[in-house]
Residue frames relative to the residue before (quaternion, step in Angstrom):
aa qw qx qy qz dx dy dz
M 1.0000 0.0000 0.0000 0.0000 0.00 0.00 0.00
D 0.2452 -0.7483 0.6029 0.1283 3.51 -1.01 0.89
P 0.3207 -0.7981 0.4697 0.1989 3.65 -0.18 1.25
L 0.6548 0.5123 -0.3333 0.4446 3.60 0.95 -0.73
L 0.6592 0.4982 -0.2991 0.4773 3.55 0.96 -0.89
F 0.6411 0.5289 -0.3129 0.4597 3.58 1.05 -0.81
T 0.6867 0.4702 -0.2924 0.4710 3.59 0.83 -0.93
A 0.6456 0.5112 -0.3224 0.4668 3.58 0.98 -0.83
S 0.6468 0.5149 -0.3134 0.4673 3.58 1.00 -0.83
L 0.6475 0.5279 -0.3239 0.4440 3.56 0.96 -0.85
Y 0.6867 0.4793 -0.2814 0.4686 3.56 0.90 -0.97
R 0.6584 0.5072 -0.3089 0.4624 3.60 1.11 -0.64
E 0.7522 0.4322 -0.2069 0.4524 3.60 0.95 -0.89
V 0.5573 0.6340 -0.3943 0.3632 3.59 1.19 -0.41
G 0.1311 -0.7682 0.6223 0.0737 3.55 -1.12 0.77
F 0.2540 -0.7810 0.5593 0.1125 3.52 -1.05 0.82
A 0.0589 -0.7325 0.6750 0.0667 3.54 -1.26 0.64
F 0.1920 -0.7904 0.5770 0.0740 3.53 -1.03 0.87
S 0.0425 0.7730 -0.6310 0.0506 3.56 -1.10 0.79
R 0.6498 -0.5045 0.3965 0.4075 3.51 -1.37 0.11
S 0.3996 -0.7300 0.5179 0.1981 3.50 -0.91 0.99
S 0.3843 -0.6918 0.5503 0.2662 3.55 -1.21 0.45
G 0.6609 0.5472 -0.3568 0.3695 3.57 -1.23 0.05
A 0.7813 -0.3401 0.2511 0.4592 3.53 -1.36 -0.26
G 0.3765 0.7189 -0.5391 0.2254 3.50 -1.28 0.47
G 0.4219 -0.7300 0.4519 0.2913 3.59 1.27 0.02
Q 0.8219 -0.1710 0.1514 0.5218 3.58 -1.03 -0.81
N 0.5360 0.6435 -0.3999 0.3724 3.57 1.17 -0.52
V 0.6265 0.5511 -0.3378 0.4355 3.59 1.04 -0.82
N 0.7144 0.4754 -0.2586 0.4435 3.58 0.96 -0.87
K 0.7473 0.4359 -0.2073 0.4567 3.60 1.16 -0.53
V 0.8078 0.3095 -0.1224 0.4865 3.55 0.93 -0.91
N 0.3657 -0.7183 0.5518 0.2141 3.58 -1.01 0.85
T 0.0499 0.8407 -0.5336 0.0779 3.55 0.10 1.34
K 0.5604 0.5807 -0.4091 0.4259 3.63 1.14 -0.27
V 0.1287 -0.8013 0.5830 0.0381 3.56 -0.83 1.03
T 0.1030 -0.7505 0.6512 0.0459 3.53 -1.06 0.95
A 0.0939 -0.7986 0.5941 0.0215 3.59 -0.54 1.18
C 0.0300 -0.8019 0.5958 -0.0324 3.56 -0.81 1.09
V 0.0269 -0.7811 0.6239 0.0003 3.56 -1.10 0.77
A 0.4131 -0.6742 0.5584 0.2509 3.53 -1.12 0.82
V 0.3877 -0.7635 0.4657 0.2235 3.59 -0.38 1.20
D 0.6215 0.5599 -0.3374 0.4318 3.62 1.07 -0.73
R 0.7100 0.4799 -0.2618 0.4439 3.58 1.04 -0.67
L 0.4963 0.6585 -0.4296 0.3681 3.58 1.26 -0.05
Q 0.2025 -0.7736 0.5909 0.1066 3.57 -1.00 0.84
G 0.6661 0.5175 -0.3602 0.3984 3.57 -1.24 0.31
L 0.6425 0.4807 -0.3297 0.4974 3.59 1.29 -0.01
S 0.4432 -0.6549 0.5331 0.3006 3.58 -1.07 0.70
K 0.6693 -0.4966 0.3443 0.4324 3.59 -1.25 0.27
E 0.6310 0.5322 -0.3355 0.4539 3.60 1.04 -0.74
E 0.6750 0.4896 -0.2960 0.4659 3.56 0.93 -0.92
M 0.6265 0.5337 -0.3327 0.4604 3.61 1.05 -0.74
A 0.6421 0.5124 -0.3077 0.4801 3.57 1.05 -0.85
L 0.6333 0.5218 -0.3264 0.4691 3.62 1.01 -0.83
V 0.6466 0.5223 -0.3163 0.4572 3.61 0.89 -0.96
K 0.6924 0.4729 -0.2921 0.4600 3.59 0.78 -0.94
N 0.6764 0.5046 -0.2956 0.4477 3.55 0.98 -0.83
R 0.7227 0.4506 -0.2453 0.4632 3.58 0.86 -1.01
L 0.7577 0.3319 -0.2045 0.5234 3.61 1.07 -0.59
A 0.2499 0.8116 -0.4975 0.1770 3.59 1.19 0.41
G 0.6812 0.4999 -0.2859 0.4520 3.58 1.00 -0.78
R 0.7060 0.4391 -0.2666 0.4875 3.58 1.21 -0.39
L 0.5728 0.5926 -0.3822 0.4179 3.61 1.24 -0.22
S 0.4126 -0.6787 0.5456 0.2672 3.55 -1.10 0.78
G 0.7311 -0.4192 0.3083 0.4414 3.57 -1.31 0.04
E 0.7031 0.4533 -0.2558 0.4844 3.55 1.12 -0.65
G 0.5637 -0.6229 0.3762 0.3908 3.57 1.27 0.07
L 0.4458 0.6827 -0.4534 0.3601 3.59 1.23 0.51
L 0.2097 -0.7317 0.6368 0.1232 3.51 -1.09 0.81
C 0.0326 -0.8274 0.5590 -0.0433 3.59 -0.53 1.19
V 0.0298 -0.7515 0.6589 0.0159 3.53 -1.19 0.76
T 0.2258 -0.7688 0.5822 0.1379 3.55 -1.17 0.59
A 0.0760 -0.7606 0.6426 0.0530 3.56 -1.30 0.46
Q 0.1190 0.7730 -0.6145 0.1036 3.52 -0.84 1.03
D 0.2782 0.8202 -0.4614 0.1925 3.55 1.20 0.60
T 0.7933 0.2606 -0.1234 0.5362 3.55 0.96 -0.80
R 0.5711 -0.5913 0.4427 0.3582 3.56 -1.33 0.16
S 0.6421 0.5188 -0.3151 0.4682 3.58 1.28 -0.09
Q 0.4542 -0.6903 0.4974 0.2643 3.55 -0.84 1.02
T 0.6302 0.5529 -0.3243 0.4381 3.59 1.00 -0.84
R 0.6884 0.4693 -0.2775 0.4784 3.56 0.89 -0.95
N 0.6354 0.5112 -0.3269 0.4776 3.60 1.05 -0.70
R 0.6173 0.5281 -0.3484 0.4675 3.59 1.07 -0.66
E 0.6452 0.5076 -0.3185 0.4739 3.60 0.98 -0.80
L 0.6440 0.5214 -0.3141 0.4634 3.58 0.99 -0.87
A 0.6573 0.5102 -0.3126 0.4583 3.59 0.91 -0.87
L 0.6407 0.5098 -0.3187 0.4775 3.60 1.00 -0.80
Q 0.6502 0.5195 -0.3166 0.4551 3.58 0.96 -0.84
R 0.6556 0.5055 -0.3018 0.4728 3.58 0.98 -0.87
L 0.6395 0.5232 -0.3204 0.4632 3.58 0.96 -0.86
E 0.6762 0.4935 -0.2888 0.4645 3.55 0.89 -0.97
A 0.6583 0.5152 -0.3074 0.4547 3.58 0.97 -0.85
L 0.6279 0.5347 -0.3271 0.4614 3.58 1.03 -0.82
L 0.6987 0.4749 -0.2649 0.4648 3.55 0.86 -1.00
H 0.6502 0.5016 -0.3209 0.4718 3.58 0.97 -0.77
G 0.6686 0.5025 -0.3009 0.4581 3.58 0.96 -0.83
A 0.6774 0.5010 -0.2858 0.4565 3.58 1.04 -0.83
R 0.7120 0.4525 -0.2800 0.4582 3.62 0.98 -0.68
H 0.5158 0.6588 -0.4149 0.3576 3.58 1.24 -0.29
I 0.2704 -0.7487 0.5850 0.1552 3.55 -0.85 1.00
R 0.3189 -0.7796 0.5113 0.1704 3.54 -0.54 1.21
A 0.4840 -0.6617 0.4935 0.2905 3.54 -1.07 0.79
K 0.5291 -0.6219 0.4738 0.3299 3.55 -1.11 0.70
R 0.4334 -0.6810 0.5241 0.2716 3.54 -1.04 0.80
R 0.2563 -0.7509 0.5913 0.1441 3.52 -0.91 0.98
A 0.3973 -0.7283 0.5037 0.2408 3.58 -0.71 1.07
T 0.0850 -0.7831 0.6156 0.0232 3.56 -0.98 0.91
R 0.4572 -0.6766 0.5074 0.2753 3.52 -1.18 0.57
P 0.5443 -0.6024 0.4588 0.3610 3.57 -1.09 0.59
T 0.5024 -0.6561 0.4644 0.3185 3.58 -1.00 0.70
Q 0.6378 -0.5345 0.3789 0.4049 3.55 -1.20 0.38
A 0.6323 0.5341 -0.3234 0.4587 3.57 1.04 -0.79
S 0.6621 0.4912 -0.3204 0.4666 3.62 0.94 -0.79
R 0.6303 0.5227 -0.3404 0.4622 3.58 1.03 -0.77
R 0.6484 0.5235 -0.3105 0.4574 3.58 0.97 -0.92
A 0.6621 0.5072 -0.3012 0.4622 3.56 0.93 -0.91
R 0.6308 0.5302 -0.3292 0.4611 3.58 1.02 -0.79
L 0.6867 0.4813 -0.2891 0.4619 3.57 0.87 -0.95
E 0.6422 0.5090 -0.3307 0.4682 3.61 0.99 -0.75
S 0.6354 0.5160 -0.3293 0.4708 3.58 1.02 -0.74
K 0.6466 0.5049 -0.3239 0.4712 3.58 0.99 -0.80
K 0.6322 0.5362 -0.3233 0.4565 3.60 1.02 -0.83
R 0.6531 0.5109 -0.3091 0.4656 3.60 0.94 -0.93
Q 0.6560 0.5041 -0.3127 0.4666 3.56 0.93 -0.90
S 0.6414 0.5325 -0.3177 0.4517 3.60 0.98 -0.87
L 0.6762 0.4886 -0.2903 0.4687 3.59 0.94 -0.89
K 0.6212 0.5430 -0.3354 0.4547 3.55 1.06 -0.79
K 0.7125 0.4462 -0.2745 0.4667 3.54 0.88 -0.91
S 0.6329 0.5192 -0.3437 0.4602 3.60 1.06 -0.66
A 0.6136 0.5537 -0.3521 0.4392 3.61 1.11 -0.50
R 0.6154 0.5572 -0.3450 0.4379 3.59 1.21 -0.38
K 0.5775 0.6152 -0.3681 0.3905 3.55 1.22 -0.48
R 0.6390 -0.4961 0.4228 0.4084 3.50 -1.36 0.27
P 0.5174 -0.6785 0.4119 0.3200 3.58 -0.75 0.92
G 0.1398 -0.7854 0.6001 0.0596 3.52 -0.90 0.95
G 0.7917 -0.2130 0.1372 0.5559 3.55 1.12 0.41
E 0.7742 0.2683 -0.1747 0.5460 3.62 0.96 -0.70
F 0.1555 -0.7659 0.6183 0.0833 3.53 -1.07 0.81
Y 0.1900 -0.7859 0.5811 0.0928 3.55 -1.09 0.76
Q 0.0611 -0.7661 0.6359 0.0703 3.49 -1.25 0.47
L 0.5070 -0.6469 0.4819 0.3039 3.55 -1.21 0.56
D 0.2725 -0.7424 0.5797 0.1962 3.56 -0.90 0.86
L 0.7653 -0.3970 0.2557 0.4374 3.60 -1.33 -0.04
E 0.6883 0.4619 -0.2800 0.4842 3.62 1.14 -0.59
G 0.5693 -0.6018 0.3834 0.4083 3.64 1.21 0.02
M 0.5149 0.6246 -0.4273 0.4027 3.60 1.23 0.26
L 0.4055 -0.6965 0.5332 0.2573 3.55 -1.12 0.68
Q 0.0955 -0.7938 0.6006 0.0046 3.56 -0.82 1.03
P 0.5144 -0.6218 0.4744 0.3517 3.62 -1.01 0.71
R 0.2881 -0.7823 0.5289 0.1587 3.60 -0.82 0.93
M 0.7746 -0.2311 0.1885 0.5578 3.56 0.74 -0.97
H 0.3950 -0.6981 0.5413 0.2525 3.51 -1.24 0.32
G 0.7078 0.4500 -0.3213 0.4396 3.57 -1.21 0.47
R 0.6228 -0.5447 0.4166 0.3767 3.50 -1.32 -0.04
V 0.4004 -0.6749 0.5660 0.2526 3.50 -1.26 0.50
S 0.1675 -0.7821 0.5912 0.1035 3.53 -0.83 0.99
R 0.2308 -0.7814 0.5633 0.1375 3.54 -0.89 0.82
R 0.0922 -0.7866 0.6092 0.0399 3.57 -0.74 1.01
S 0.2655 -0.7790 0.5521 0.1339 3.52 -0.84 0.93
């Protein structure tokens, strides 16, 4: 991919449409066309390899119109010029993100420390749940570190 050719092609091929923006802005909203819709024909963009062009078309298929136009809108500010810049930035970001080829994830094994921590956590959870059961001879109590420790064996007799 040639980034300079791509950017130049994008700026050359983009078309703008202006309309009245919604939201706050007082009388400005009713008088000035500040909402910007920027559209570009993806097929006419240069500077992308065939693989990147296929990726862009595939990943942005839901956003493309029937004619192959990719459109974004901006109505964030009260200035048409600033909204035009925002629309161009969004269009460029969409295309750059879609053409990016993601690296394959390399599978890694869990470390010994993480395996030990997972097993200790499972053991703590198991002891916590077993302490909720009806006593079958062993009683547990929580120590200061939050670990369950056997308290005593046998039944507890209550004397009044």
